[in-house]
N, C-alpha and C positions, 0 to 999 in steps of 0.2 A: 074863330081864333086864328091868329097869324101862323102859329106853329101847330104841328100835330104832336104835341108833347105827350099826351096820354097814350097815343098809339105807339110812340117810340118806347115808352115804358113797358107796354104790353109785349112788344116785340122783343125787348131786352129780356123780359121774364121768360118768354117762350124760348129764346136762344139759349139762355143759361140752363133751363130745364133740360133741353135736348142735349147740351154739352155734358151735363153731369149724369144724365139718365142712361147713357150708353155703357152699361156695365158688363156686357157679354164680351169675353175674349180679351179684356184688358183690365187695368186696375184704376181706371179714372175715378170711380166712386170713392175708393179708399184714399186716393190723392186729395180729393175734394174735402174729405173729412179731416185731413191733416193740414188745412190751409192755415197760414200764419202771415205775419207782416212781411216776410221775405218772399212769399209767393203771392204776387199781386195781380196776375193777369188771367189765370185760368177761370173760365166760366163767366167772365165779364167782358163787356164791349165798351169801346170808347164812344162817347157822344161828341161828334166832331163839329157841331154847329155852334160852338161857343167861342170862336176866334174873336168875334167882335167884343165879347165880354173881357177877354184877356187884354185887348188893346185899351179898352176903357179903364181897366184896373191900373195899368201902368201910368196913365195920365192922372188918375186919382191919387196914386202914390206920390207923384211929384208934387201935386198941390198940397197934400198933407205935410210933406217934408218942409215946405216953405213956410207953413203956418207956425206961429210961436206957441200955439195952444195944443200941440200934439200930445203932451203928457196928460192934459186934462181929458182929451178925447179917448185915451186908452181905457179909462174906467167906465165909459158909457156903454150901455147895453147894445148888442148887435142889432142893427136895424136894416130893413130893406125898404127902398123907396116905394111908396104906394102909387106914385104917379100924380098925386094931388099936392096939397100944400103941407102935408104932414107925413111923417114916416110911421110905418107900422113896425113895432119891435118884434123881431123874429128870434126865437131861441131854438137851437138845434136839439133834437132828441138825443138820447144816450143809450148805450147798451150796458146793462149791468148783469153779469153772469150770462144767463140764457134768456134775458128779457130785454125787449126794446121799450123804452119809456119816453113819451113826448108829453111834457107838461104843457107846452104851447098848444098841442093838438088835443090835450086831455085824453090820451090814448096809451094803452099798455098791451103788449103782446108777450105772453109768457110761453116760452118754448122749453125744450129739454136738451140733453146733451147729444141728441141725434140731429141737431141743427147747427149750422155754422153761419155766423154773421160776417158780413163783409168788413174788411178793415177800413180805416179812414182813407187810406191811399186808394183803395178800390172804389170807394164812394166818389173820390175826386176824379177817378178815371171815368166813371159813369157820366159825370158832368163835363168831361173834357177839360178838367183842371189839373191833371196829373203833374204838369210841368211846374205847378206852384207848390208842390209838396214840401219844398225846402223853406217856405215862408214860415213865419212864427204862427203860433196858434191863434193869436188875435187877428193877424192878417188873413188867415184862412177863414176864420169865422165871418169876417166882414165880406170876404170875397164870395163865400157861399151864400150869405144872406142876400147879396145883390143879384143872384141868379133869378131868372124868370121861373125856372123849374128846378126845384131842390130835391135831390134824392137823399132822403134822410137816413135810410137804412135798407139793407137787402139781406135776407136770410135764405139759406138753402138747406133742405133736408138732405142728409148725407147719402141716403139711398137713391137720390135722384128722382124722387116721385113728386116733390112739391117745392115751390119757392114762393117768396112773398116780398114785395117791395112797398116801402112807405115813402110817400113823396108829398111835397107841397107845390102847388102851381099858382103863381101870382097872376090872376086873371086880369087885374087892372093893367099890369105891364103888357098883357097881350091885347089890349085895346078894348076890353069889356068892362062895363060898370058892374061890380059885384052886387050892387043893390038891385040890378035889373036881371041878374042871371041866377036862376034857381038851380038846385042840384039836378033836377030832372032835365032841364034844358042843357046843362053842362054835360050830362051823360048822353043825351041825344046827339050832341055834336060829336062825341066820341064814336057813337054807333055809325054815324055817317062817314066819319074818317076811316073806320075799319072796313066798311062796305066798299069804299073806293080804293082800298089798299091793294098794291100790286105785289107786296112782299109776302103775303100769306093769305090763305083762304079761311074766311070766317063764316060760320053758319049757325043756325039755331039760336039766335038772339032771344033771350027771355025778355019779358016786360020788365020795366024798372020797378023794383020792389023796395020796401022799407025794412030796415033792421035797426033795432035799438041796442046800443051798447051803453049800459048804465042809463043815464038820462039823455044821452045824445042820440039823435036820429041820423042814420046814414041811408042813402039811397044807393042801390046797386043793381047790376045786371050780370048775367053770365052768358058766355058765348063759347061755342065749340070751334076748334081750329086744329090744324095739323102741324106737327113739327117738321123740320127739314128731313127727318128720318121717317116721315109718314106715320108718326104715332099720333093718334087722336087724343087731345087733351082738352081740358076746360079752363077758362080764365074768367075770373070775376073781378070787376072793378067796383069798389064801394067808395063813397066820398061824402064829405060834409064841408060846409063853409067854415073857415076860421079867418076872421078879418078880411083882408083882400085875397086870401088864398082859398083854394079848395084842397083839403087834405085827402089824399087818396090811399087806399089800401088795395094793392093789386095782388091777387092770389091766383097762382097757377098750379094745377094739379092734374094727375092722370085720372082722377075720379071726380065726379061732381059732388063735392061734400062741403061746400063753403059754409052753409048754415051750421052744420055740425062742428066744423073747424072753428067757427067764430066763438065757441066756448072758451078759446084761448085768449079772447080779447076782453078787456075791461077798461074802465076809465082810470086815469092816472091820479086823479085827485079825489 
């Protein structure tokens, strides 16, 4: 892979857990539980490697403006270029109440009121697209769909003990043929990237295992690491292929309980 997108997502999950997990001597946990659209930075980091994408978007906007068929294109489904001769239709997931639902990924996560989901603006921040927040909904949907790495949703438990990221990574855009890349090899690449990371210490990698969510099979592994506050935590990355993408579920917790926690997952359809 040209980018270490999966490792970036794991580090982001690690950082956000450390930020909201420091509950001694201040009220950071209570502030996190009261997040809304006016508080858009606490616990999230910018992904600053998307400058090239923003420049491309401006060029694309000019081209569309000059075309006489703009109104017809507005009604077309959001698409992300597959790198071949045809486009793959990508549809963002949604948050309904305390549930994240992705029809495209055929996945659903049911939480409760002890969890806080990131706002749309925070999701844009995670992808380095916050400056485009003033765009129309249709423009934002197209902009997001054209990303190589799409952070679809991010939820944090208000007590600072757990968080979870849902993302799609377009492996064709990263130079790989999805038909030649298995879920196991995809995760092995991530393991190698983590082992060579200078930003955190990872240890205790498990073997790659299988987990069924409904009729869908996911591959996953768990790894131990330390937060910036020297707290030992576990992170699990589970994935499956969806068209040219790998859909990833990144779970970070102070305890190793991914299998038990997966009872909150089910298929969307």
